[in-house]
Phi, psi and omega in degrees: 000150175276110187245137171253152177217126182242119180108088186255058177276205181298329175270315190296316182299312178293332178293323178295317180303316178295321176300318178295318180296331180278356174097008178282149170276120188240127176247134189231161171206149180205162182296320176252151188281323186306315179292333176297316181297322176298316180297317181298320178298328180280350177119005177282169175251153181271114178269354177072308183210173184302321180297315177300321178294314181296326180296326187271354196236146168280321178234127178244124182257130176255137173217075188239168195289325194208174185304314180298327181293318176299311182300317181295319179298314180297320176310309183289331187270338185314311183299339181264000184262157179173187179310138179091354179255149177222137172246134178237121181261112178264006177286169171247113185221182181295129181303321177295318178295323179295318179302320178297323181291323176306309183296319181295315182287319182294332180295339179274354187095351176277171180251159182218140171224150167256138179212063179302146191245141175241142180141347177067191181300319182295319179297320179293318178298319185270356177073031185236032179295157168257126182250136178251106194260129173242136182139198184281128183296330180293329176290321176302317180296327178291325186255004182309317181300333173290312184292328182293341179297333183232013183223154175257328181229129176235118183237121174280115189256356181146196183280192182306131179094339186289326175300318180291321178298315182293324177296316177301319175300316179299315188285328176293324176296317182295318178296321178292321173304316183293321177296316180294317178299322178295315182293322180290325179292320179296319177297320179293316179300316183293340177260007176074027181286141172288112188288333176292321178291318179298322182295321178300319177295313187298318183288351176244017180228188186292347181276357185301129178197171183298322178298318178294317183293328191238347192220037171303122192277049176221128183296142172090349180280312174248126191295334185250012183282158175301323180300320179288331182265026178074024179067024177302132189284123160274330178210107189295142177307311182298328179284321175298320176301317179302313183292323177292326175301313178300322177295318178296324178293318181293322180293320179298316182295331179268355181072034179252118178298141181227062184295314179296313181298323179296319176294321177297321177302320180295322176296319177295322176299315180297320180296316178296315179301328179282356178103009185261011187303325179259009169271172175301144184294347174291351178292350173304334180296332183295345183284343189267148179302133179096341179250356183147337176286172185292134171230114178060031175089003177230165180242101180286160173284181176303145177290000000 
């Protein structure tokens, strides 16, 4: 199938590689040039800009950082859209903004789906992302072969905006997991606990969760954790903060109190203020005593 892809970041570039491996013809565009060159070397075609990508493609996938980015891409693509074209947004954005994009694209005669993805950079690289799809189910069935190239689980969760709501619910839980994991790790470090032994217990006990399994915030405990890899982002602090903000706004509109989520947002703010905004969001753990935060007036290294 002729597939377009806009946004070759930490998630988008490996998703493009998987599309190429699955045999699709892929036309790409991105804000910065280096990942485009990498994609071209892998066999993609240069669409130059969103309009060029949409012109060349039956299905155009977006994977960009925020709501304004999606709206700008749709602005550029609208003149090139019409019957037989489909746009799939894999970004994480405001549900109301997403609903507006459904309407704008469908007004051209084209189809639109939102399919925000969970699984991080590793999931994108391995082609095992989970997609939360909002939109018309018959559109999903038409483009399923494209989405299956980079995902392991595709769930249709409802109409326009519902994919984004489910994604925000997922991410606020993940952020809260990380806050609790950081606090538990700091408590263990201050008491001299062997973190490898503790980790073995946690993943086989009621504390087991994705943050515990993948993001214990001390270097050397987990071989593939961001802490061990110099806090290289699988999920950047600034992006998690953006998603938590979206969740808080959606909750306010729905009249749902979010006390825990609000506290987690403050931790993300503190991490960004400390200079960790472009590091993995597990770097919030560095704020705590024993993990990087002050202990007796000094900041020790990892235990």
